[in-house]
Structures are given as C-alpha cells and as structure tokens.
Residue frames as qw, qx, qy, qz and C-alpha x, y, z in Angstrom:
[[0.335, 0.719, 0.367, -0.487, 10.13, -27.02, -25.30],
 [0.498, 0.227, 0.574, 0.609, 10.02, -27.05, -29.07],
 [0.067, 0.299, -0.045, -0.951, 9.58, -23.66, -30.78],
 [0.384, 0.522, 0.754, -0.109, 6.16, -23.21, -32.26],
 [0.036, -0.069, -0.430, -0.899, 5.02, -21.72, -35.52],
 [0.252, 0.408, 0.689, -0.543, 1.55, -20.58, -34.48],
 [0.023, 0.363, 0.662, 0.655, -1.34, -20.41, -36.90],
 [0.171, 0.172, 0.345, -0.907, -3.60, -17.53, -36.02],
 [0.203, 0.464, 0.861, 0.038, -7.28, -18.31, -36.39],
 [0.184, 0.253, -0.102, -0.944, -8.87, -15.87, -38.78],
 [0.542, 0.427, 0.679, -0.251, -12.45, -16.49, -39.79],
 [0.405, 0.327, 0.617, 0.590, -13.52, -16.32, -43.45],
 [0.021, 0.863, 0.439, 0.247, -15.55, -13.20, -42.69],
 [0.317, -0.922, 0.072, 0.209, -12.75, -11.16, -41.15],
 [0.609, 0.706, -0.254, 0.257, -9.55, -9.79, -42.66],
 [0.278, 0.426, -0.656, 0.557, -7.72, -9.87, -39.30],
 [0.627, -0.454, -0.630, 0.050, -8.28, -11.15, -35.79],
 [0.047, -0.504, 0.381, -0.774, -8.62, -9.29, -32.49],
 [0.680, -0.428, -0.594, -0.039, -9.37, -10.64, -29.01],
 [0.275, -0.702, 0.342, -0.561, -9.36, -9.72, -25.33],
 [0.725, -0.043, -0.661, 0.188, -7.62, -12.18, -22.96],
 [0.481, -0.758, 0.195, -0.394, -7.79, -12.24, -19.19],
 [0.816, -0.388, 0.408, 0.129, -5.59, -15.31, -18.90],
 [0.091, 0.664, -0.610, -0.422, -2.34, -15.40, -20.93],
 [0.939, 0.250, 0.156, -0.177, -2.71, -17.97, -23.70],
 [0.879, 0.268, 0.047, 0.392, 0.16, -18.36, -26.15],
 [0.040, 0.955, -0.174, 0.238, 1.87, -15.29, -24.74],
 [0.488, -0.719, 0.489, -0.078, 4.17, -17.30, -22.50],
 [0.868, 0.008, 0.426, 0.256, 5.83, -19.59, -25.06],
 [0.171, -0.526, 0.476, 0.684, 8.64, -18.80, -27.52],
 [0.562, 0.478, 0.670, 0.080, 6.90, -18.61, -30.88],
 [0.003, 0.337, -0.329, -0.882, 6.53, -16.78, -34.19],
 [0.491, 0.540, 0.680, -0.076, 3.89, -16.41, -36.83],
 [0.384, 0.378, 0.458, 0.707, 3.37, -14.89, -40.26],
 [0.109, -0.865, -0.394, -0.292, 0.96, -12.27, -38.93],
 [0.153, 0.435, -0.336, 0.821, 2.06, -9.04, -37.32],
 [0.470, -0.549, -0.668, 0.178, 0.95, -8.74, -33.68],
 [0.057, -0.534, 0.131, -0.834, -0.26, -5.55, -32.00],
 [0.585, -0.406, -0.678, 0.182, -0.60, -6.16, -28.26],
 [0.162, -0.622, 0.176, -0.745, -1.77, -3.86, -25.47],
 [0.459, -0.187, -0.779, 0.384, -1.30, -4.88, -21.82],
 [0.365, -0.706, -0.165, -0.584, -4.19, -3.20, -20.01],
 [0.625, -0.633, 0.391, -0.235, -3.17, -5.23, -16.97],
 [0.980, 0.104, -0.026, 0.167, -0.19, -7.54, -16.86],
 [0.048, -0.882, 0.469, -0.015, 3.49, -7.55, -16.09],
 [0.943, -0.113, 0.265, 0.169, 6.52, -9.73, -16.53],
 [0.311, -0.539, 0.533, 0.572, 9.49, -10.09, -18.85],
 [0.727, 0.627, 0.115, -0.255, 9.22, -9.74, -22.63],
 [0.514, -0.295, 0.637, 0.494, 11.53, -11.46, -25.13],
 [0.612, 0.745, 0.166, -0.209, 11.44, -10.09, -28.69],
 [0.663, 0.643, -0.318, 0.215, 14.22, -11.27, -30.98],
 [0.664, 0.049, -0.482, 0.569, 17.33, -10.67, -28.88],
 [0.131, -0.507, 0.179, -0.833, 15.70, -7.95, -26.74],
 [0.494, -0.404, -0.736, 0.224, 14.88, -8.60, -23.09],
 [0.047, -0.263, 0.249, -0.931, 13.05, -6.08, -20.94],
 [0.107, 0.333, 0.798, -0.490, 10.21, -5.84, -18.45],
 [0.186, -0.399, -0.504, -0.743, 6.64, -5.09, -19.54],
 [0.017, -0.275, -0.683, 0.677, 3.92, -3.64, -17.36],
 [0.226, 0.700, 0.635, -0.237, 0.42, -2.15, -17.35],
 [0.231, 0.866, 0.065, -0.438, -0.25, 0.10, -20.32],
 [0.259, -0.449, 0.650, 0.555, 2.58, -1.10, -22.57],
 [0.765, 0.551, 0.188, -0.275, 1.85, -1.49, -26.30],
 [0.363, -0.443, 0.703, 0.422, 4.09, -3.45, -28.65],
 [0.759, 0.541, -0.071, -0.355, 4.05, -4.16, -32.38],
 [0.571, -0.347, 0.711, 0.220, 5.78, -7.39, -33.41],
 [0.411, 0.527, -0.460, -0.584, 6.64, -7.96, -37.07],
 [0.925, 0.196, -0.149, -0.291, 6.06, -10.99, -39.23],
 [0.917, 0.137, -0.331, 0.178, 8.04, -14.12, -38.21],
 [0.110, 0.631, -0.510, 0.574, 9.89, -12.34, -35.39],
 [0.607, -0.235, -0.733, 0.199, 10.32, -14.76, -32.46],
 [0.183, -0.461, 0.266, -0.826, 8.80, -13.46, -29.22],
 [0.544, -0.474, -0.689, -0.067, 7.11, -14.32, -25.98],
 [0.253, -0.638, 0.214, -0.695, 5.94, -12.71, -22.77],
 [0.501, -0.092, -0.789, 0.344, 6.89, -14.42, -19.51],
 [0.403, -0.686, -0.172, -0.580, 4.07, -13.23, -17.28],
 [0.153, -0.400, 0.678, -0.598, 4.52, -12.91, -13.56],
 [0.150, -0.086, -0.983, 0.058, 3.24, -16.04, -11.84],
 [0.261, 0.323, 0.575, -0.705, 0.16, -14.32, -10.32],
 [0.505, 0.398, -0.166, -0.748, -1.34, -13.85, -13.80],
 [0.422, 0.197, -0.837, -0.288, -1.03, -17.55, -14.62],
 [0.064, 0.112, 0.884, -0.448, -3.09, -18.60, -11.61],
 [0.175, -0.470, -0.737, -0.453, -6.75, -19.38, -12.33],
 [0.377, -0.757, -0.512, 0.150, -7.66, -17.81, -9.00],
 [0.394, 0.116, -0.064, 0.909, -5.67, -14.62, -9.61],
 [0.048, -0.668, -0.534, 0.517, -7.34, -11.78, -7.65],
 [0.228, 0.789, -0.064, -0.566, -6.55, -9.29, -10.41],
 [0.801, 0.244, 0.489, 0.244, -6.48, -11.09, -13.77],
 [0.326, -0.178, 0.420, 0.828, -4.59, -9.91, -16.83],
 [0.444, 0.756, 0.351, -0.328, -6.29, -7.72, -19.43],
 [0.355, -0.304, 0.597, 0.652, -4.71, -8.09, -22.85],
 [0.629, 0.675, 0.160, -0.351, -5.88, -6.82, -26.26],
 [0.397, -0.365, 0.684, 0.491, -4.15, -8.52, -29.14],
 [0.673, 0.631, 0.048, -0.382, -4.64, -8.11, -32.89],
 [0.552, -0.209, 0.677, 0.441, -3.08, -10.26, -35.62],
 [0.583, 0.745, 0.127, -0.299, -2.98, -9.21, -39.25],
 [0.783, 0.122, 0.356, 0.495, -0.99, -10.09, -42.34],
 [0.251, -0.380, 0.205, 0.867, 1.08, -7.53, -44.19],
 [0.103, -0.061, -0.595, -0.795, -1.35, -7.74, -47.13],
 [0.102, 0.426, 0.840, -0.321, -4.60, -7.91, -45.12],
 [0.297, 0.695, 0.212, -0.620, -5.86, -4.87, -47.06],
 [0.767, 0.623, 0.151, 0.025, -4.71, -6.24, -50.40],
 [0.785, -0.017, 0.140, 0.604, -1.35, -6.27, -52.11],
 [0.345, 0.600, 0.195, 0.695, -1.65, -2.75, -53.48],
 [0.338, -0.893, -0.282, -0.098, -2.75, -0.81, -50.37],
 [0.590, -0.696, 0.087, 0.400, 0.63, -0.34, -48.65],
 [0.579, 0.058, 0.385, 0.716, 2.25, 0.45, -52.00],
 [0.139, 0.893, 0.356, 0.238, 0.14, 3.55, -52.46],
 [0.408, 0.460, -0.207, 0.761, 2.30, 6.70, -52.31],
 [0.399, -0.677, 0.059, -0.615, 0.20, 8.09, -49.42],
 [0.888, -0.434, 0.008, -0.149, 1.06, 5.02, -47.36],
 [0.645, 0.499, -0.479, 0.325, 4.82, 4.98, -47.60],
 [0.172, -0.546, 0.579, -0.580, 5.17, 5.64, -43.87],
 [0.864, -0.162, 0.255, -0.403, 2.88, 2.73, -43.10],
 [0.915, 0.324, -0.234, 0.062, 4.91, 0.49, -45.36],
 [0.322, 0.595, -0.553, 0.487, 8.08, 1.62, -43.65],
 [0.541, -0.449, 0.446, -0.554, 6.48, 0.89, -40.27],
 [0.981, 0.013, 0.035, -0.192, 5.81, -2.71, -41.31],
 [0.717, 0.479, -0.400, 0.309, 9.44, -3.03, -42.30],
 [0.002, -0.577, 0.549, -0.605, 10.67, -1.65, -38.97],
 [0.776, -0.350, 0.192, -0.488, 8.31, -3.90, -37.06],
 [0.908, 0.183, -0.371, 0.063, 10.52, -6.83, -38.01],
 [0.386, 0.322, -0.596, 0.626, 12.75, -5.65, -35.17],
 [0.388, -0.582, -0.673, 0.240, 9.82, -5.20, -32.76],
 [0.045, 0.512, 0.048, 0.856, 8.40, -1.79, -31.79],
 [0.323, -0.498, -0.653, 0.471, 7.65, -0.48, -28.30],
 [0.026, 0.807, 0.320, 0.496, 5.43, 2.59, -28.20],
 [0.268, 0.173, -0.391, 0.863, 6.62, 5.58, -26.19],
 [0.068, -0.475, -0.700, 0.529, 4.54, 6.99, -23.33],
 [0.106, 0.299, -0.052, -0.947, 3.64, 10.11, -25.34],
 [0.483, 0.070, -0.493, -0.721, 1.20, 8.20, -27.62],
 [0.074, -0.056, -0.981, 0.173, 0.10, 5.37, -25.34],
 [0.297, 0.366, 0.577, -0.667, -3.21, 6.94, -24.30],
 [0.529, 0.470, -0.182, -0.682, -4.34, 7.76, -27.84],
 [0.346, 0.261, -0.864, -0.256, -3.14, 4.39, -29.14],
 [0.103, 0.123, 0.915, -0.371, -5.06, 2.64, -26.34],
 [0.459, 0.429, 0.326, -0.706, -8.31, 4.43, -27.30],
 [0.521, 0.451, -0.476, -0.547, -7.87, 3.40, -30.93],
 [0.197, 0.160, -0.967, 0.001, -7.14, -0.21, -29.97],
 [0.323, 0.252, 0.714, -0.567, -10.41, -0.22, -28.01],
 [0.571, 0.491, -0.054, -0.656, -12.14, 0.73, -31.25],
 [0.369, 0.351, -0.816, -0.272, -10.40, -2.13, -33.05],
 [0.020, 0.022, 0.958, -0.285, -11.74, -4.50, -30.38],
 [0.257, 0.410, 0.670, -0.563, -15.28, -3.15, -30.13],
 [0.418, 0.481, -0.166, -0.753, -16.16, -1.74, -33.58],
 [0.717, 0.245, 0.653, -0.011, -17.64, -3.78, -36.43],
 [0.651, 0.656, 0.343, 0.166, -17.20, -4.06, -40.18],
 [0.521, 0.662, -0.013, 0.540, -15.44, -1.17, -41.92],
 [0.257, -0.888, 0.171, -0.341, -15.02, 0.89, -38.72],
 [0.859, -0.433, 0.229, 0.150, -12.96, -1.94, -37.22],
 [0.774, 0.298, 0.175, 0.530, -10.57, -1.84, -40.18],
 [0.150, 0.851, 0.007, 0.503, -10.43, 1.97, -40.08],
 [0.577, -0.793, 0.154, -0.117, -9.53, 1.86, -36.37],
 [0.874, -0.191, 0.239, 0.376, -6.60, -0.50, -37.05],
 [0.557, 0.565, 0.142, 0.592, -5.37, 1.76, -39.86],
 [0.154, -0.915, 0.012, -0.371, -5.66, 4.74, -37.53],
 [0.708, -0.666, 0.216, 0.095, -3.54, 3.18, -34.79],
 [0.817, 0.077, 0.264, 0.507, -0.90, 2.06, -37.31],
 [0.328, 0.758, 0.138, 0.547, -0.92, 5.53, -38.83],
 [0.411, -0.897, 0.076, -0.147, -0.53, 7.12, -35.39],
 [0.804, -0.413, 0.273, 0.328, 2.59, 4.98, -34.75],
 [0.696, 0.333, 0.305, 0.558, 4.02, 5.58, -38.21],
 [0.162, 0.852, 0.152, 0.475, 3.40, 9.34, -38.29],
 [0.466, -0.872, 0.094, -0.113, 4.50, 10.10, -34.74],
 [0.667, 0.424, -0.514, 0.333, 7.64, 7.90, -34.82],
 [0.386, -0.618, 0.441, -0.524, 7.23, 7.86, -31.00],
 [0.986, -0.125, -0.007, -0.111, 8.58, 4.36, -30.52],
 [0.265, -0.678, 0.682, 0.074, 11.66, 2.35, -29.75],
 [0.792, 0.308, -0.497, -0.175, 13.02, -0.48, -31.89],
 [0.789, -0.512, 0.273, -0.204, 13.64, -3.51, -29.70],
 [0.935, -0.024, 0.248, 0.253, 15.69, -6.20, -31.40],
 [0.333, -0.612, 0.380, 0.609, 19.20, -5.40, -32.57],
 [0.483, 0.667, -0.230, -0.518, 19.78, -4.45, -36.18],
 [0.254, 0.446, -0.831, -0.213, 21.88, -7.56, -36.91],
 [0.540, 0.000, 0.765, -0.351, 19.31, -9.99, -35.50],
 [0.025, 0.008, -0.837, -0.547, 18.34, -12.44, -38.26],
 [0.499, 0.147, 0.209, -0.828, 14.73, -11.79, -39.21],
 [0.678, 0.187, -0.520, -0.485, 13.95, -14.45, -41.77],
 [0.796, -0.327, 0.381, -0.338, 12.65, -17.45, -39.86],
 [0.949, 0.293, -0.109, 0.050, 14.29, -19.79, -42.40],
 [0.429, 0.624, -0.477, 0.446, 17.67, -18.47, -41.24],
 [0.416, -0.576, 0.475, -0.519, 16.98, -19.21, -37.59],
 [0.455, 0.051, -0.885, 0.090, 17.93, -22.44, -35.89],
 [0.543, -0.512, -0.040, -0.664, 14.79, -22.41, -33.82],
 [0.881, -0.281, -0.381, 0.012, 15.39, -25.71, -32.07],
 [0.648, 0.041, -0.369, 0.665, 18.77, -24.74, -30.68],
 [0.009, 0.376, -0.147, 0.915, 17.83, -21.16, -29.81],
 [0.656, -0.487, -0.200, -0.541, 14.70, -22.32, -28.04],
 [0.849, -0.234, -0.399, 0.256, 16.61, -24.90, -26.00],
 [0.445, 0.172, -0.288, 0.830, 19.08, -22.16, -25.06],
 [0.237, -0.430, 0.020, -0.871, 16.42, -19.58, -24.12],
 [0.785, -0.428, -0.332, -0.302, 14.36, -22.14, -22.22],
 [0.775, -0.136, -0.410, 0.461, 17.43, -23.16, -20.23],
 [0.250, 0.256, -0.215, 0.909, 18.44, -19.55, -19.48],
 [0.416, -0.467, -0.091, -0.775, 14.96, -18.45, -18.36],
 [0.846, -0.395, -0.325, -0.149, 14.69, -21.44, -16.04],
 [0.842, -0.231, -0.225, 0.432, 18.18, -21.17, -14.58],
 [0.332, 0.663, -0.099, 0.663, 19.35, -17.54, -14.68],
 [0.498, -0.788, 0.087, -0.352, 18.77, -17.16, -10.96],
 [0.844, -0.421, 0.276, 0.184, 21.54, -19.71, -10.32],
 [0.191, -0.638, 0.581, 0.468, 25.04, -20.12, -11.72],
 [0.853, 0.490, 0.111, -0.138, 24.99, -21.15, -15.42],
 [0.521, -0.465, 0.572, 0.430, 28.10, -22.90, -16.66],
 [0.402, 0.598, -0.411, -0.558, 29.12, -22.43, -20.27],
 [0.035, 0.247, -0.956, -0.155, 30.07, -26.11, -20.52],
 [0.336, 0.289, 0.829, -0.342, 26.61, -27.25, -19.40],
 [0.494, 0.652, 0.216, -0.533, 24.65, -25.14, -21.89],
 [0.269, 0.570, -0.638, -0.443, 27.06, -26.01, -24.73],
 [0.109, -0.073, 0.991, 0.000, 26.61, -29.71, -24.02],
 [0.431, 0.440, 0.615, -0.492, 22.86, -29.22, -23.97],
 [0.533, 0.706, -0.047, -0.464, 22.98, -27.93, -27.57],
 [0.930, 0.174, 0.267, 0.185, 25.46, -30.57, -28.76],
 [0.472, 0.808, -0.155, 0.318, 28.31, -28.15, -29.35],
 [0.657, -0.064, -0.326, 0.677, 31.76, -27.49, -27.96],
 [0.231, -0.753, -0.307, 0.535, 32.13, -24.40, -25.80],
 [0.199, -0.344, 0.340, 0.852, 33.97, -22.51, -28.57],
 [0.005, 0.284, 0.753, 0.594, 31.40, -23.44, -31.17],
 [0.178, -0.719, -0.664, 0.105, 28.58, -22.49, -28.85],
 [0.229, -0.637, -0.107, 0.728, 30.11, -19.05, -28.13],
 [0.093, -0.140, 0.517, 0.839, 30.44, -18.31, -31.82],
 [0.093, -0.440, -0.819, -0.357, 26.94, -19.59, -32.55],
 [0.204, -0.732, -0.565, 0.321, 25.28, -17.63, -29.75],
 [0.176, -0.536, 0.065, 0.823, 27.08, -14.39, -30.63],
 [0.042, 0.023, 0.655, 0.754, 26.13, -14.78, -34.30],
 [0.164, -0.529, -0.794, -0.248, 22.46, -15.38, -33.49],
 [0.308, -0.794, -0.479, 0.213, 21.93, -12.91, -30.70],
 [0.284, 0.790, -0.060, 0.540, 24.62, -10.27, -31.32],
 [0.382, -0.760, 0.356, -0.387, 25.70, -10.71, -27.72],
 [0.304, 0.279, -0.883, 0.221, 27.87, -13.04, -25.68],
 [0.581, -0.435, -0.686, -0.058, 26.16, -15.44, -23.30],
 [0.404, -0.279, -0.462, 0.739, 27.61, -13.44, -20.42],
 [0.082, -0.020, -0.061, -0.995, 26.13, -10.19, -21.74],
 [0.490, -0.303, -0.593, -0.562, 22.77, -11.87, -22.31],
 [0.565, -0.403, -0.676, 0.248, 22.70, -13.24, -18.74],
 [0.229, -0.188, -0.297, 0.908, 23.61, -9.86, -17.26],
 [0.239, -0.151, -0.294, -0.913, 20.80, -8.24, -19.25],
 [0.583, -0.394, -0.610, -0.364, 18.12, -10.63, -18.11],
 [0.540, -0.357, -0.583, 0.492, 19.33, -10.54, -14.48],
 [0.105, -0.078, -0.136, 0.982, 19.42, -6.73, -14.42],
 [0.378, -0.266, -0.446, -0.767, 15.93, -6.65, -15.93],
 [0.618, -0.441, -0.650, -0.029, 14.64, -8.91, -13.17],
 [0.423, -0.244, -0.427, 0.761, 16.45, -6.84, -10.55],
 [0.088, -0.140, -0.101, -0.981, 14.77, -3.62, -11.80],
 [0.546, -0.400, -0.539, -0.502, 11.38, -5.24, -11.42],
 [0.647, -0.409, -0.581, 0.275, 12.09, -6.47, -7.87],
 [0.302, -0.086, -0.250, 0.916, 13.57, -3.09, -6.86],
 [0.245, -0.255, -0.243, -0.903, 10.51, -1.29, -8.11],
 [0.628, -0.439, -0.586, -0.264, 8.25, -3.64, -6.15],
 [0.115, -0.603, 0.445, -0.652, 10.15, -2.78, -2.94],
 [0.893, -0.335, -0.140, -0.266, 9.39, -6.14, -1.32],
 [0.905, -0.160, -0.094, 0.383, 13.06, -7.09, -0.76],
 [0.261, -0.871, 0.215, 0.356, 16.19, -5.25, 0.23],
 [0.440, 0.763, -0.414, -0.230, 19.03, -4.75, -2.25],
 [0.121, -0.461, 0.879, -0.004, 21.22, -7.61, -1.00],
 [0.627, 0.177, 0.716, -0.249, 18.30, -10.06, -1.15],
 [0.654, 0.693, 0.075, -0.295, 17.59, -8.95, -4.74],
 [0.106, 0.714, -0.663, -0.199, 21.25, -9.36, -5.68],
 [0.224, -0.222, 0.949, 0.003, 21.23, -13.09, -4.98],
 [0.603, 0.422, 0.561, -0.377, 17.63, -13.59, -6.10],
 [0.561, 0.752, -0.097, -0.332, 18.67, -12.44, -9.59],
 [0.957, 0.227, 0.013, 0.182, 21.61, -14.82, -9.89],
 [0.260, 0.805, -0.401, 0.351, 24.54, -12.58, -9.00],
 [0.810, -0.087, -0.494, 0.304, 27.22, -14.31, -6.92],
 [0.462, -0.327, -0.354, 0.745, 28.32, -11.22, -4.96],
 [0.033, 0.876, 0.384, -0.291, 27.10, -7.73, -4.24],
 [0.235, -0.594, 0.312, 0.703, 30.12, -5.98, -5.78],
 [0.182, 0.046, 0.760, 0.622, 29.47, -7.40, -9.26],
 [0.065, 0.687, 0.723, 0.041, 25.75, -6.74, -8.94],
 [0.105, -0.839, -0.148, 0.514, 26.37, -3.09, -8.04],
 [0.241, -0.403, 0.511, 0.720, 28.88, -2.70, -10.91],
 [0.137, 0.210, 0.808, 0.533, 26.72, -4.20, -13.68],
 [0.024, 0.759, 0.637, -0.135, 23.51, -2.57, -12.46],
 [0.105, -0.789, -0.001, 0.605, 25.08, 0.89, -12.55],
 [0.206, -0.229, 0.652, 0.693, 26.61, 0.21, -15.99],
 [0.102, 0.402, 0.844, 0.341, 23.18, -0.81, -17.34],
 [0.097, -0.810, -0.577, -0.044, 20.97, 1.86, -15.70],
 [0.229, 0.612, -0.097, 0.751, 23.26, 4.70, -14.65],
 [0.488, -0.639, 0.183, -0.565, 22.15, 4.33, -11.05],
 [0.022, 0.250, -0.914, 0.319, 23.09, 2.22, -8.07],
 [0.347, -0.362, -0.850, -0.162, 20.51, -0.38, -7.01],
 [0.215, -0.492, -0.603, 0.590, 19.75, 1.59, -3.85],
 [0.089, 0.267, -0.099, -0.954, 19.20, 4.84, -5.83],
 [0.320, -0.123, -0.723, -0.600, 16.83, 2.97, -8.13],
 [0.361, -0.425, -0.825, 0.091, 14.87, 1.50, -5.23],
 [0.186, -0.451, -0.450, 0.748, 14.61, 4.78, -3.32],
 [0.246, 0.709, 0.293, -0.592, 12.91, 6.72, -6.07],
 [0.037, 0.422, -0.576, -0.699, 14.35, 6.40, -9.55],
 [0.255, 0.178, 0.937, 0.160, 12.11, 3.51, -10.57],
 [0.323, 0.696, 0.545, -0.339, 8.99, 5.68, -11.13],
 [0.128, 0.698, -0.283, -0.645, 10.81, 7.59, -13.91],
 [0.028, -0.247, 0.868, 0.431, 10.96, 4.53, -16.16]]
C-alpha cells in the first residue's frame, strides 16, 4: 500500500469542503493532505492513527488534523460492509490554512485561532466537555449556506481555541513536514503492523521488508515515531484490548491472545502499566469512565 497524498475536491464556488459520509471513504488508508481536517464521528468506531498516536475512536468523537499530518481511521469491519445494519455517520470538513485569506489569521483578535492551527499539526482530540456544543456547530457547517456556513466553521474553531478543552495526539518530536517523512517506508511498516499485530512480529522480518538491517531499522523507527517497535506494538495491542474488553464479548484470556500477547502474565503487566487497571477491573466496570 503506497502512501497517498490526497487532493481534496473543492469547487470554485466554495472556500472549503464539507460532506456527510455513511460509508468510510478515504478514512481507512494512511494518507495526508494540505488541508486541515475536522471530523466528527456521529456513528463509527475503530482505531485511529494520527502521526505516531494510536488510540480507539468511537461515537461522538471529534478530531482536528493539521496540514500534511499523516493519519487514517481503521474502522471496525461492520462499518465497511455495504449491508451494515447500522451504517457509519461521519461529518468531515477540509479547509486550507488561508481559506479566509492570508491576512485573517494574522489579525490580533485571532491569535488563538492561529495558535490552534499550529497545534493541529500534532492532531487535536476534543474533550468531552465541549463535544455537544462542537457537534451542534458542525451541523451548522454541514447544513448552512453561504456566509453562515463560513461563520459556523469559524465558531467551532473558536470554541476549540478559546476553551483549550482538547488533547494533543502526536508526540512533540514527531516530524511534521511531509518532505521530511519517508512515507514509503513508514507506510510499509504501518501496513505490516496493522495486518500482523495479532500474531508474533519478528524484528528481522519487518527490517528485511524495509530493506534495512535490524540495527538500522531500530534507529530509523525510533527517530520517526519517537518509540521503539516494541513500545509501538504494545500500544496498538493494548488499544485493541481496551476495545474488546469494553465490548464484553470475550473473556480476559481470550482477549489476551486475540490481541497478540503470547502469555497472560505479560498481557496483565503491560495493560496495567498503560491503563492503571487490571484487564478484569477494566472489563467489570472501568471502561465506561473513558
């Protein structure tokens, strides 16, 4: 899977694009684009990858992705089925940093907005405290016309900027400039990991896949992601485990092996280090707090 630079289709009569998807389109491929992306998952769940951040997403989540920041959403399989009984419901807006003109964000009144655009290059996840208000404004972006559509987008961005009720996703040392990223290699690596993390991944195999020695690969991966391959694998496996535990369809031991852990002791250890709870505590009632 070659990484894709996506060109967002903006008509000549609109300064930015907005759409409502019920079937994931380009959400489930590793990609980047010049435009910022504001996405609201009315219905939908899975695993999100933004820069070097991996976490689950679910109904109601809202994320702002900055310009040229690699990302994709790996939707749960049920949402990719044409006959899905409960299809996805996604609102997504794309806009360039200068969609209001080069001078707008440089106005002194808009310094917080300008700072927000800068922070978005690490990816921004909105906190629960502003989700409901942000959702109502995003509905206006989708359904309003002409100037009121632009005003609604400014309002939702202002809400995020003024409240500062959000979490930065990608690590601070993650390379933002797309020209500095070796997209081919990183995409091969991520594609391999997402397809094989449920089984044992050997360092030698993934290094060979990228045409590097194991030592070179370890240095390369740490430099690009800020984490070792082992840390990265643990993170994605724990994220998948949290999702399965919250669904309560399997017992803890089944989930341990389903997520790629080779024994229950290591699963228990790394899960508690990551979440502060044992898997059983999480499954019995902690999950609803997150």
